N, C-alpha and C positions, 0 to 999 in steps of 0.2 A: 488335564487341561479341558476345553470347553470342549464336544461334541461340535461337529458340521455337518449335518446331512448333506450328503451331496448335490450340487448345483447351486448350494448355499457360499456366497461370499462374504470372509468376516467382515466385520464394520472395525477395523482397525487398517492402519496406514494411511496414505497419501493417496487419493483418486484425482488426476489430474484431470479427469472428465467431469468433476463437481466443483472443481477450482474454475475450469474454462467455463463452466455454465455460471458460477456465479460472476463470475466476471461479466460475463453480457447480460445480467440483471440491470451491469449500473451503466453500459455504455450504450452511445448514442445509436439510433439508426444512422444519421448521416455520417458518423464516422465509427464503427462496432469495433474497433483494432483502439480504442483511446475510451478511458474515463477519463471524462471533463469535467467542470465544475459542479455542474448540472446533478451528474453521476456520483461524482467527489459527495456532495453534500448529502443526496439521498444513505451513500454506503457510511459517512460520518453516523448518520440519523440512525440507520441500523445498527450501529457496533456501542452506540451511546457514547460518544464522545464530540464535541464541538468541532469544526474543521481547524479552527487554530491552537486546539491542544497539542502540546509539544509530542503526544505519543504519535500524532501525525505526521511530524517531520521525521522520528524515528521508523517509521512504516516504510515512511518516501525514501528514509535511508537504506535501508534494509532489502528495498528493492529495487534502489540502485535507481530511482526515479529522474529521467534528467530535465524535467519541467515541475515544478512547483505546481500543485494541484489539477495534476493530471498522472494517472497510469496507463501506460502501453499495454498488452496482453504479456508480452512477455517477460515485463517489467512484474506483474502482478505473477507470473509463475514461480519467477525466479524467488521471490520474495516470499510466496505462502510456501513454496517449497522448502527454502532457508529454517522456516520456522516449523517444526515438525506437527504433521497432522492439519494443517491448515486447510481444510477444504469448505469448510461451512463458517456462515455470519459467528454459531456460537463459539466454533474454535477460535477466530479472530478473537472475541472478548477473552475467552481466558488467555490469551497471550498480552494482552495490553498488560498488565501487572508487568510481567517478563519484560516488555519494548521499555516500560520506564523505567525497571530496574537497570538497563542498558548504560544509563545515564550516568549512576553509581561508577563505573570502569570507566576512570580519567583516561585511559588511548581509546576509547571508545569513544566518550565523551569530546575530546579532541576529534577525531574522525565525525562524527556527526557536526561539529561547529563549524568547523572546515566546508563539509556537504551544505550546510547552512547558510555560513558566508558567503559562497560561491553562486550561488543562489541569487542572495541579497543582490550581489555585485551584478550579476547580470540583466535581475530585473531592474536596478537604480540604474543602467547601462541602458538598457530596453528604455527607461522610462525618459532620461536625459536625450535619446536619438529622436522617441516620438513627440516631443516638445517640441525640440532643434528643427521638424521637418512641419510640425503644425505652422509654425510661425509663418 
């Protein structure tokens, strides 16, 4: 094995601290516990995918995000802990193909489809309520 000098921390494993720091790079000063649309856009740019790319839906599903286009800190930590050693942008980029491959599993695909359908239903309901209220 590799020898580690005393005081050195091996560069393997998940760092909760690094993962949390990464989250705060994308959250806003107004609401530091949430990554909103602006932060999400920057995050997508940094990992090299369009916000509407299906891989973002799979990532949101993996995180258990309750609102499309928003990640809460607890969701971020959960999702990136579930993806082995994902506490840097490079780690997340390396998992994009894996996330896409999940769609090939029919039971996972159905789960992601239901998740997306629920988002669409809630969004559609919200749009209808908003239109109704503005009349």
